[in-house]
KOLGU-519126 format. One line per field, with one value per residue (C-alpha): residue number from 1; residue in one letter; x, y, z. Coordinates in nm, 4 decimals. Layout:
BEGIN
resi	c(NUM|...)
resn	c(A|...)
c1	c(X|...)
c2	c(Y|...)
c3	c(Z|...)
// end
This chain:
BEGIN
resi	c(1|2|3|4|5|6|7|8|9|10|11|12|13|14|15|16|17|18|19|20|21|22|23|24|25|26|27|28|29|30|31|32|33|34|35|36|37|38|39|40|41|42|43|44|45|46|47|48|49|50|51|52|53|54|55|56|57|58|59|60|61|62|63|64|65|66|67|68|69|70|71|72|73|74|75|76|77|78|79|80|81|82|83|84|85|86|87|88|89|90|91|92|93|94|95|96|97|98|99|100|101|102|103|104|105|106|107|108|109|110|111|112|113|114|115|116|117|118|119|120|121|122|123|124|125|126|127|128|129|130|131|132|133|134|135|136|137|138|139|140|141|142|143|144|145|146|147|148|149|150|151|152|153|154|155|156|157|158|159|160|161|162|163|164|165|166|167|168|169|170|171|172|173|174|175|176|177|178|179|180|181|182|183|184|185|186|187|188|189|190|191|192|193|194|195|196|197|198|199|200|201|202|203|204|205|206|207|208|209|210|211|212|213|214|215|216|217|218|219|220|221|222|223|224|225|226|227|228|229|230|231|232|233|234|235|236|237|238|239|240|241|242|243|244|245|246|247|248|249|250|251|252|253|254|255|256|257|258|259|260|261|262|263|264|265|266|267|268|269|270|271|272|273|274|275|276|277|278|279|280|281|282|283|284|285|286|287|288|289|290|291|292|293|294|295|296|297|298|299|300|301|302|303|304|305|306|307|308|309|310|311|312|313|314|315|316|317|318|319|320|321|322|323|324|325|326|327|328|329|330|331|332|333|334|335|336|337|338|339|340|341|342|343|344|345|346|347|348|349|350|351|352|353|354|355|356|357|358|359|360|361|362|363|364|365|366|367|368|369|370|371|372|373|374|375|376|377|378|379|380|381|382|383|384|385|386|387|388|389|390|391|392|393|394|395|396|397|398|399|400|401|402|403|404|405|406|407|408|409|410|411|412|413|414|415|416|417|418|419|420|421|422)
resn	c(M|S|L|V|I|A|N|G|H|V|I|D|P|A|S|G|L|S|K|T|G|D|V|L|I|E|D|G|S|V|K|A|I|G|E|N|V|E|G|D|D|R|L|D|A|A|G|C|V|V|C|P|G|L|V|D|I|H|V|H|F|R|E|P|G|F|E|S|K|E|T|I|A|T|G|G|Q|A|A|A|R|G|G|F|T|S|V|V|T|M|P|N|T|D|P|A|I|D|N|A|G|L|V|D|F|V|K|R|R|A|R|E|G|S|P|I|K|V|W|P|S|A|C|A|T|K|E|R|A|G|K|Q|M|T|E|M|A|E|I|R|E|A|G|A|V|A|V|T|D|D|G|S|D|I|E|S|A|W|V|L|R|R|V|L|E|Y|A|A|M|C|G|L|P|Y|L|A|H|C|E|D|A|S|L|M|E|G|G|A|M|N|E|G|F|M|S|T|R|L|G|L|P|G|L|P|K|A|M|E|E|I|R|I|D|R|N|C|R|L|A|A|L|T|N|S|H|V|H|I|Q|H|V|S|S|A|G|G|V|A|I|C|R|Q|A|K|A|A|G|L|P|I|T|C|E|T|A|P|H|Y|W|T|L|T|D|E|A|V|M|T|H|G|A|N|A|K|M|N|P|P|L|R|E|A|A|D|V|E|A|V|K|E|G|L|A|D|G|T|I|D|C|I|A|T|D|H|A|P|H|T|V|T|E|K|D|V|E|V|Q|L|A|P|F|G|I|V|G|L|E|T|S|L|A|L|V|L|T|E|L|V|E|P|G|I|I|T|L|E|Y|A|L|A|L|M|T|S|R|A|A|D|I|L|N|L|P|A|G|R|L|H|E|G|G|P|A|D|I|T|V|F|D|P|A|A|E|W|T|V|D|P|A|V|F|A|S|L|G|R|N|T|P|F|T|G|R|T|L|R|G|Q|V|K|A|T|I|C|D|G|R|V|A|Y|Q|A)
c1	c(0.0160|0.1026|0.1227|0.0668|0.2459|0.0095|0.0447|0.3548|0.6473|0.8599|1.2441|1.5323|1.8336|2.0629|1.8841|1.7967|1.4100|1.1683|0.8004|0.4592|0.3642|0.2882|0.5133|0.3941|0.5861|0.5628|0.7596|0.9947|1.1064|0.9931|0.7629|0.6699|0.6897|0.3883|0.0782|-0.2617|-0.0409|-0.2868|-0.2897|-0.3842|-0.3350|-0.2778|-0.0846|-0.2041|0.0911|-0.0167|0.1720|0.4454|0.7454|0.8635|1.2509|1.4613|1.5143|1.7107|2.0873|2.3092|2.6686|2.7965|2.5198|2.6241|2.3712|2.5689|2.5059|2.7077|2.7542|2.5979|2.1920|2.0748|2.2110|2.0452|1.9778|2.0085|1.6403|1.5554|1.8103|1.6722|1.2861|1.4467|1.5902|1.2849|1.1165|1.3714|1.3150|1.6183|1.6044|1.9926|2.2221|2.6210|2.6625|2.9931|3.2087|3.3036|3.1067|3.1774|3.3176|3.4358|3.3530|3.7089|3.6454|3.4117|3.2031|3.1100|3.0113|2.8211|2.6215|2.5322|2.4340|2.2186|2.0257|1.9339|1.7581|1.5847|1.4676|1.5535|1.2900|1.5569|1.8756|2.1910|2.5373|2.8207|3.1622|3.4190|3.7394|4.0704|4.2936|4.2233|4.0133|4.0317|4.4012|4.5621|4.8406|4.7247|4.5916|4.2258|4.1803|4.0108|3.9654|3.7686|3.5853|3.4637|3.3786|3.1512|2.9707|3.1457|3.1262|3.4605|3.6971|3.7104|3.8476|3.5924|3.5467|3.9812|4.2220|4.4868|4.8037|5.0586|5.1022|5.2980|4.9994|4.7682|4.9934|4.9733|4.5771|4.5202|4.7274|4.5289|4.1967|4.2793|4.3634|4.0580|3.8845|3.7216|3.6956|3.8570|3.6211|3.8581|3.7771|4.0160|4.1683|4.4670|4.4237|4.7522|4.5451|4.2076|4.3601|4.0022|3.8384|3.4460|3.3635|3.5188|3.8014|3.7405|3.5367|3.2560|3.4460|3.6375|3.3156|3.1704|3.4892|3.5263|3.8532|3.8400|3.9136|4.0868|3.9943|4.3572|4.3290|4.0840|4.2269|4.6105|4.5049|4.2225|4.5577|4.7542|4.5030|4.4725|4.8292|4.8328|4.5572|4.7655|5.0972|4.8779|4.6136|4.3630|4.0082|3.9953|3.6532|3.6726|3.4100|3.1946|3.3691|3.3186|3.5295|3.5881|3.9697|3.8966|3.6450|3.9254|4.1900|3.9311|3.8450|4.2471|4.2701|3.9933|4.1331|4.4954|4.2964|4.3306|4.1351|3.9148|3.5429|3.4303|3.0652|2.9078|2.6515|2.3155|2.4193|2.7408|2.5530|2.2513|2.4401|2.7324|2.9146|2.6713|2.4422|2.6338|2.5349|2.1508|2.1224|2.4622|2.5483|2.3016|2.5228|2.8629|2.9730|3.3140|3.4257|3.2076|3.0048|3.2194|3.1646|2.9637|3.2141|3.2724|2.8712|2.8869|3.2022|3.0589|2.7107|2.9399|3.1124|2.7917|2.6861|2.9848|3.0129|3.3211|3.1246|3.0141|2.7392|2.5409|2.5691|2.3988|2.6829|2.3799|2.5325|2.2685|2.3688|2.1350|1.9362|2.1698|2.4691|2.3756|2.2296|2.5766|2.7914|2.9010|3.2616|3.1670|2.9099|3.0072|2.9980|2.7244|2.3884|2.1003|2.0130|1.8108|1.4786|1.6034|1.8086|1.5518|1.3978|1.7013|1.8251|1.4848|1.4420|1.7993|1.9361|1.6284|1.4092|1.6929|1.7944|2.1369|2.0949|1.8100|1.5954|1.7075|2.0787|2.0034|1.8258|2.1112|2.3581|2.1403|2.0607|2.2848|2.5900|2.6003|2.5263|2.8186|3.0982|3.0696|2.9480|2.5968|2.3133|2.0833|1.9836|1.8094|1.4626|1.4079|1.2222|1.3476|1.5615|1.4914|1.1493|1.3624|1.1293|1.0997|0.7476|0.7477|0.5960|0.8172|0.5552|0.4286|0.5184|0.6165|0.7872|1.0840|1.0358|1.2500|1.0061|0.8364|1.1518|1.1881|1.5490|1.6279|1.8632|1.6880|2.0138|1.9297|1.9970|1.6966|1.4368|1.1442|1.2388|0.9914|1.1095|0.9748|0.9195|0.7648|0.8242|0.4674|0.5999|0.9385|0.9044|1.2012|1.1933|0.8435|0.7433|0.6125|0.8834|0.6964|0.3941|0.3167)
c2	c(0.0132|0.3346|0.6174|1.0215|1.2143|1.5308|1.9233|1.9191|2.1781|1.9596|2.0031|1.8396|2.0706|1.8762|1.9924|2.3213|2.1921|2.4012|2.4217|2.2956|1.9865|1.6287|1.3085|0.9789|0.6392|0.3212|-0.0132|0.1529|0.4546|0.8287|0.7744|1.1683|1.5218|1.7591|1.9137|1.7053|1.3778|1.0582|0.7331|0.4563|0.5909|0.9413|1.0853|1.4481|1.6483|2.0445|2.2288|1.9977|1.9762|1.6421|1.6398|1.3234|1.0764|1.2304|1.0680|0.9980|0.8971|0.8853|0.6149|0.3291|0.0315|-0.1373|-0.4730|-0.7056|-0.7193|-0.4644|-0.5336|-0.3968|-0.0516|-0.0774|-0.3330|-0.2950|-0.3214|-0.0494|0.1825|0.1532|0.2351|0.5336|0.6640|0.6338|0.7932|1.0585|1.1050|0.8956|0.6638|0.5997|0.5754|0.4429|0.2204|0.2718|-0.0610|-0.0214|-0.3367|-0.6381|-0.8387|-0.4993|-0.5185|-0.5540|-0.8428|-0.8819|-1.1550|-0.9277|-0.6407|-0.9016|-0.9370|-0.6148|-0.5990|-0.9150|-0.7517|-0.4785|-0.6835|-0.8664|-0.6086|-0.2400|-0.0451|0.1899|0.1331|0.0302|0.1314|-0.0416|0.1145|-0.1511|-0.0999|0.0495|-0.1613|-0.5331|-0.5006|-0.1546|-0.1848|0.0832|-0.1916|-0.4019|-0.2752|-0.4742|-0.6304|-0.3288|-0.4616|-0.7645|-0.5253|-0.3064|-0.6272|-0.7168|-0.3862|-0.1555|0.2315|0.3966|0.2728|0.3614|0.3302|0.5314|0.5708|0.6226|0.7642|0.5717|0.6751|0.6080|0.8424|0.5654|0.3189|0.5872|0.7032|0.3586|0.2878|0.6018|0.4752|0.1697|0.3006|0.5280|0.2429|0.0489|0.3951|0.3552|0.7226|0.7256|0.8820|1.0104|1.0267|1.3405|1.2541|1.2570|0.9924|1.1362|1.4483|1.2711|1.1864|1.0605|1.3513|1.3736|1.7131|2.0517|2.1420|2.5169|2.7168|2.4761|2.1518|2.3443|2.4685|2.1271|1.9670|1.6896|1.6541|1.8114|1.7227|2.0205|2.1490|2.0605|1.6986|1.6969|2.0154|1.8447|1.5136|1.7112|1.9189|1.5900|1.4232|1.6684|1.6643|1.3133|1.3651|1.6018|1.3595|1.0786|1.2427|1.0254|1.1334|1.2089|1.2676|1.4594|1.3399|1.5546|1.8833|2.0431|2.3717|2.6838|2.6115|2.2544|2.4530|2.6988|2.4044|2.2469|2.5943|2.6245|2.2612|2.3204|2.6256|2.4893|2.2342|1.9223|1.6210|1.6348|1.7018|1.7445|1.6915|1.8085|1.7173|1.9054|1.8873|2.1540|2.4156|2.3742|2.3704|2.4097|2.2847|2.4585|2.1571|1.9200|2.1130|2.0255|1.7074|1.4990|1.2144|1.2662|1.5683|1.3957|1.3047|1.3083|1.5370|1.7207|2.0074|2.3353|2.6756|2.9546|3.0975|2.7034|2.7306|3.0211|2.9149|2.5746|2.7676|2.9757|2.7319|2.5541|2.8625|2.9261|2.5490|2.4793|2.1722|1.9392|1.8007|1.7406|1.3660|1.2740|1.0515|0.8501|0.6460|0.4849|0.3727|0.1900|0.3580|0.1912|0.2836|0.6835|0.6905|0.7330|1.0258|1.1891|1.0626|0.7136|0.7073|0.6241|0.8801|0.9623|1.0691|0.9421|1.1837|1.0429|1.1225|1.4716|1.6023|1.7476|1.9249|2.1037|2.1829|2.3333|2.5297|2.6358|2.6810|2.7612|2.9448|3.2051|3.2705|3.1019|2.8650|2.8699|2.5719|2.4399|2.4087|2.2681|1.9758|1.9564|1.9376|1.6663|1.4925|1.5284|1.6416|1.3874|1.0962|1.2512|1.2196|0.7960|0.8256|0.6923|0.6342|0.8415|1.2090|1.2979|1.3204|1.2950|1.0877|0.7527|0.7573|0.5518|0.6774|0.7512|1.0287|1.2402|1.4160|1.6859|1.9569|2.2437|2.4253|2.1390|2.1922|1.8729|1.8422|1.6044|1.2606|0.9959|0.7521|0.7539|0.7098|0.4052|0.4106|0.1645|0.4719|0.7345|0.9195|1.2560|1.6382|1.7349|1.6118|1.8587|2.0873|2.2217|2.1741|2.3099|2.0182|1.6922|1.4074|1.3063|0.9741|0.8225|0.6269|0.4250|0.2477|0.2953|0.1419|0.3614|0.2913|0.5462|0.7470|0.9458)
c3	c(-0.0103|-0.0757|0.2115|0.1319|0.4107|0.3100|0.3856|0.5752|0.5289|0.3542|0.3714|0.2289|0.3369|0.0687|-0.1885|-0.0925|-0.0833|0.1817|0.0795|0.1752|-0.0521|-0.0254|-0.0101|-0.1458|-0.0423|-0.2208|-0.1783|0.0626|-0.1520|-0.1863|-0.4949|-0.5402|-0.4131|-0.4680|-0.4633|-0.4239|-0.4192|-0.4089|-0.2206|-0.0442|0.3506|0.4298|0.7187|0.7584|0.8445|0.8608|1.0842|1.0986|0.9157|0.6940|0.6822|0.5868|0.8704|1.1599|1.1191|1.4267|1.4250|1.7790|1.9880|2.2638|2.2577|2.4988|2.3260|2.3611|2.7214|2.8773|2.7780|3.1098|3.0456|2.6745|2.3462|2.0126|1.9986|2.2831|2.1714|1.8075|1.9551|2.1655|1.8014|1.6193|1.9265|1.8502|1.4888|1.4047|1.1420|1.1149|1.4053|1.4096|1.7126|1.8752|1.9522|2.3547|2.4322|2.6201|2.4076|2.2219|1.8538|1.7014|1.4466|1.1374|1.3750|1.5977|1.3549|1.2011|1.5009|1.5610|1.2104|1.2387|1.6088|1.4084|1.1650|1.4386|1.6535|1.5914|1.4071|1.2648|1.0612|1.2713|1.1281|1.3343|1.3796|1.5141|1.7110|1.5744|1.7877|1.9354|2.2720|2.2359|2.4356|2.1990|2.0780|1.7892|1.5004|1.3994|1.0703|0.8954|0.5440|0.6963|0.9380|0.6254|0.4438|0.7394|0.7278|0.9321|0.8541|1.0741|1.3057|1.6869|2.0406|2.1799|2.5354|2.5311|2.3254|2.1695|2.3549|2.0881|1.8244|1.6740|1.7104|1.6031|1.2681|1.1428|1.2505|1.0396|0.7600|0.7532|0.7765|0.4568|0.2867|0.3641|0.2967|0.7146|0.8879|1.2080|1.4913|1.7545|2.1200|2.2106|2.5748|2.7387|3.0184|3.2123|3.2958|3.4111|3.7889|3.8889|3.7529|3.7738|3.5872|3.4523|3.6138|3.7430|3.9904|4.0332|4.0561|4.3436|4.5042|4.5154|4.6272|4.3286|4.1208|3.7738|3.3883|3.2665|2.9190|2.8313|2.8400|2.5492|2.3539|2.3468|2.1719|1.9494|1.8274|1.8241|1.6620|1.3927|1.3403|1.2458|1.0226|0.8104|0.8398|0.6949|0.4659|0.6338|0.7728|1.1031|1.3103|1.6009|1.8699|2.1230|2.1074|2.4526|2.4853|2.3493|2.2729|2.1029|1.8531|1.7739|1.7138|1.5200|1.3096|1.2388|1.1270|0.8861|0.7634|0.6951|0.4483|0.7049|0.6385|0.9904|1.0395|1.3812|1.5913|1.9116|2.1716|2.2903|2.6240|2.5057|2.4061|2.6915|2.9760|3.1980|3.4490|3.7108|3.6144|3.8360|4.1293|4.0792|3.8979|4.0403|3.8454|3.5875|3.4526|3.4653|3.0827|2.9218|2.8029|3.0649|3.0456|3.0710|3.1230|2.9635|2.7381|2.5933|2.5539|2.3511|2.1238|2.0631|1.9261|1.7271|1.5661|1.4567|1.3063|1.1323|1.0033|1.1904|1.3805|1.0892|1.2551|1.6254|1.7456|2.1064|2.2149|2.4064|2.6535|2.8797|3.2170|3.5122|3.7855|4.0468|3.8343|3.8363|4.1679|4.3650|4.4515|4.1461|4.1585|4.1745|3.8884|3.5322|3.2439|3.0151|2.9677|2.7353|2.4402|2.1455|2.2935|2.3517|2.0682|1.8426|2.0636|2.2294|1.8982|1.8114|2.1480|2.2047|1.8752|1.5889|1.8510|1.9713|1.5949|1.6377|1.3209|1.0662|1.0458|0.7412|0.8232|1.1701|0.9909|0.7415|1.0647|1.1892|0.8099|0.5131|0.7172|0.9137|0.6830|0.4615|0.7073|0.7059|0.3624|0.4754|0.2171|0.4478|0.5146|0.2043|0.1119|-0.2745|-0.5668|-0.5892|-0.2715|0.0986|0.2428|0.5736|0.6700|1.0286|1.0610|1.3756|1.5132|1.5511|1.7937|2.0218|2.3888|2.5911|2.9369|2.9387|3.1452|3.1081|3.3054|2.9615|2.7553|2.5218|2.6038|2.8987|3.0256|3.2547|3.3262|3.1882|3.3077|3.1086|3.3401|3.4153|3.1353|2.8922|2.5525|2.1952|1.9069|1.9075|1.6891|1.5196|1.3308|1.2359|0.9048|0.7914|0.4623|0.4265|0.7558|1.0417|1.3427|1.5642|1.5556|1.8925)
// end
């Protein structure tokens, strides 16, 4: 049967399309985009935006090994509720995704249980130990779209150089978690006034910025694509801006919590405001917004990192890093970036669709005739209050509990099938 999404504001950032119209879906593809389109079934999208399915290139679904935190199925359901039709999972599971068999496992579990598309990344080094490279050619053949030791950085510059050279030969981008572990020393939050006030050991911005600089220089040395993950500081944004101006083959991302919250959130939200890199200061928040507005930052990701309530319900210093983000990301973009006029709606959607997909060469993030029917329908004016009790994710660890946001997903369609409908 065919489905018409009718009367919506159709936006395709990649082509510049932005007009009121209908979208006809047949056999999993977009058959037509126009006016007064006929079909077997009809979804009225009056007052809503109809856009390509959102793309998140940085999520943690925890399977295998940590299914109490999240599974591929529940992570996919959370993604669908947030308007995402394509996500890239990180390999820091147990066992780590460091071989072709485990890449195939993730893909198979996604086919069996996820309502949306799951693209696995794989480890750059075996067991994420930073010593011996993985078999990247086999990993790519199995379906991995990138390599990374996310959750930690590769300590040895020599090893990372070889990783980048091999990854480039295999056509795989390297996703860089930039962190000098020697500067962590048990840190729990941003090092500064708030950490001193709360009596918590700090994580200095230099911990992140030193490794962003090193990894950019290694990208230049090897002419390999390095994608800098979760940029959080003004210094980090500046280094990426300078590297791009020099023509280095780098891209970078940030996450909603880095432009919506400062380290003061730890005082009120405790461990639910603990992530790595940590929330920074007001000047860093403004720098991240500026980086998004001027194109320095290439896309928005969530770094969706669910943990159990028991794990997070402890002292901040003892709790694991990470918050959930898939079900709040779009609304935070609309509320904190689009509504204040920092970026336009069309550009915001580009950061969450085509620009994100292009970094890893994913066949996603576009809405055009003949293309896959991966579509998000959302009401940009609808207000709702964040309540983690109703999340599809198994994780409840969010610092946005009780916050009123604008922008609510009404339907998520993946390959022509309704993955979520409010």
